[in-house]
C-alpha positions in Angstrom: -181.4 -178.0 -28.2 -178.0 -178.6 -26.9 -175.4 -180.6 -28.8 -173.4 -183.3 -27.1 -170.3 -181.1 -26.7 -172.3 -178.5 -24.8 -173.9 -181.2 -22.6 -170.5 -182.7 -21.8 -169.1 -179.2 -20.9 -172.1 -178.5 -18.7 -171.8 -182.0 -17.0 -168.1 -181.5 -16.3 -169.0 -178.3 -14.3 -171.6 -180.2 -12.3 -169.8 -181.5 -9.1 -172.3 -184.4 -8.6 -171.6 -185.8 -12.0 -167.8 -185.4 -11.6 -168.0 -187.1 -8.2 -169.9 -190.0 -9.6 -167.3 -190.4 -12.4 -164.4 -190.2 -9.9 -166.1 -192.7 -7.6 -166.6 -195.2 -10.4 -163.0 -194.9 -11.6 -161.4 -194.8 -8.1 -161.0 -198.6 -8.0 -158.7 -198.4 -11.0 -156.3 -195.7 -9.8 -153.5 -198.3 -9.1 -153.9 -199.9 -12.5 -154.4 -197.0 -14.9 -152.6 -193.7 -15.2 -154.5 -190.4 -14.7 -154.8 -189.8 -18.5 -156.3 -193.2 -19.2 -158.8 -192.7 -16.3 -159.8 -189.3 -17.6 -160.2 -190.7 -21.1 -162.5 -193.5 -19.7 -164.6 -190.9 -17.8 -165.0 -188.7 -20.8 -165.8 -191.6 -23.1 -168.4 -192.9 -20.7 -170.0 -189.5 -20.3 -170.2 -189.1 -24.1 -171.7 -192.6 -24.5 -174.1 -191.9 -21.6 -175.4 -188.8 -23.4 -175.8 -190.7 -26.6 -177.5 -193.9 -25.2 -179.2 -192.9 -22.0 -183.0 -193.5 -22.1 -185.0 -192.0 -19.2 -188.0 -194.2 -19.9 -186.0 -197.2 -18.6 -186.5 -195.8 -15.0 -182.7 -195.5 -14.3 -181.0 -192.4 -12.9 -178.5 -190.8 -15.3 -175.8 -190.9 -12.6 -176.3 -194.7 -12.2 -176.0 -195.2 -15.9 -172.9 -193.0 -16.0 -171.3 -194.8 -13.0 -171.7 -198.2 -14.8 -170.4 -196.7 -18.0 -167.2 -195.3 -16.4 -166.7 -198.7 -14.7 -167.0 -200.6 -17.9 -164.7 -198.2 -19.8 -162.0 -198.6 -17.2 -162.4 -202.4 -17.4 -162.0 -202.2 -21.2 -158.9 -200.1 -20.8 -157.3 -202.6 -18.4 -158.1 -205.5 -20.7 -156.6 -203.5 -23.6 -153.3 -203.0 -21.7 -153.2 -206.6 -20.6 -153.8 -207.8 -24.1 -151.0 -205.7 -25.5 -148.4 -206.4 -22.8 -147.2 -209.5 -24.8 -146.2 -207.2 -27.6 -143.9 -205.1 -25.4 -140.4 -204.6 -26.8 -137.8 -207.0 -25.7 -134.0 -206.7 -25.9 -132.2 -208.4 -28.6 -130.7 -211.7 -27.3 -132.1 -211.2 -23.8 -131.8 -214.9 -23.2 -128.0 -214.8 -23.3 -126.2 -214.8 -20.0 -124.5 -211.6 -18.9 -121.0 -213.2 -18.7 -120.6 -213.6 -22.5 -122.3 -210.4 -23.2 -119.4 -208.5 -24.9 -118.2 -211.6 -26.9 -121.7 -212.4 -28.1 -122.3 -208.9 -29.3 -119.0 -209.0 -31.1 -119.9 -212.3 -32.8 -123.3 -210.8 -33.8 -121.7 -207.7 -35.2 -119.1 -209.8 -37.1 -122.0 -211.3 -39.1 -123.1 -208.0 -40.5 -122.2 -207.1 -44.0 -122.2 -203.3 -43.8 -121.8 -200.5 -41.2 -125.5 -199.7 -41.6 -126.5 -203.2 -40.6 -124.2 -203.0 -37.5 -125.7 -199.7 -36.5 -129.3 -201.1 -36.9 -128.5 -204.0 -34.6 -126.8 -201.7 -32.1 -129.8 -199.3 -32.1 -132.2 -202.3 -31.6 -129.9 -203.6 -28.8 -130.2 -200.2 -27.1 -134.0 -200.4 -27.3 -134.6 -197.7 -29.9 -137.9 -197.9 -31.5 -138.3 -198.3 -35.3 -139.6 -194.7 -35.5 -136.5 -193.5 -33.6 -134.2 -195.4 -35.9 -136.0 -194.0 -39.0 -135.7 -190.5 -37.7 -132.0 -191.0 -37.0 -131.5 -192.1 -40.6 -133.9 -189.7 -42.3 -135.7 -192.7 -43.7 -139.1 -194.2 -43.8 -140.2 -196.3 -40.8 -141.2 -199.3 -43.0 -137.8 -199.3 -44.8 -135.9 -199.4 -41.6 -138.2 -202.2 -40.3 -137.6 -204.3 -43.4 -133.8 -203.8 -43.3 -133.7 -204.7 -39.6 -135.9 -207.8 -40.2 -133.8 -209.0 -43.1 -130.5 -208.4 -41.3 -131.7 -210.2 -38.2 -133.1 -213.2 -40.1 -129.9 -213.5 -42.2 -127.8 -213.4 -39.0 -130.0 -216.0 -37.3 -129.7 -218.3 -40.3 -125.9 -218.0 -40.4 -125.7 -218.7 -36.6 -127.9 -221.8 -37.0 -125.6 -223.1 -39.8 -122.6 -222.7 -37.6 -124.1 -224.5 -34.6 
């Protein structure tokens, strides 16, 4: 008896099955990149082999089509759900006119050169991982230092205003 990997490899060589998967995912070509669509198709194929029951009087390709469609919908919902956690610039609500003076004011509030560099790295949209690699440090350590620095600066700014 064939295992699932062999069935998947065999199915990927079958042009009818590939056409069905592409047809089901074609509606999502503008919303998902090619890698995400391919992942959805493979996941759906794998789940189809695991859960398909011929006694339900449904064709395998119909079951697969619906599976790919559902996987693509899940992927889109996942992307929409996590858009709100996208990285934003530090102080993006400040107008462009006072840009340089505001940054100087923020940097004046730092205690050490390391804090100033952390804020500048964040301002230039570096990720926490990139900042950690730059400093040969742990990601969590950099995250905590940045968080503490930013919260301390925010408190001092609130006291002034």
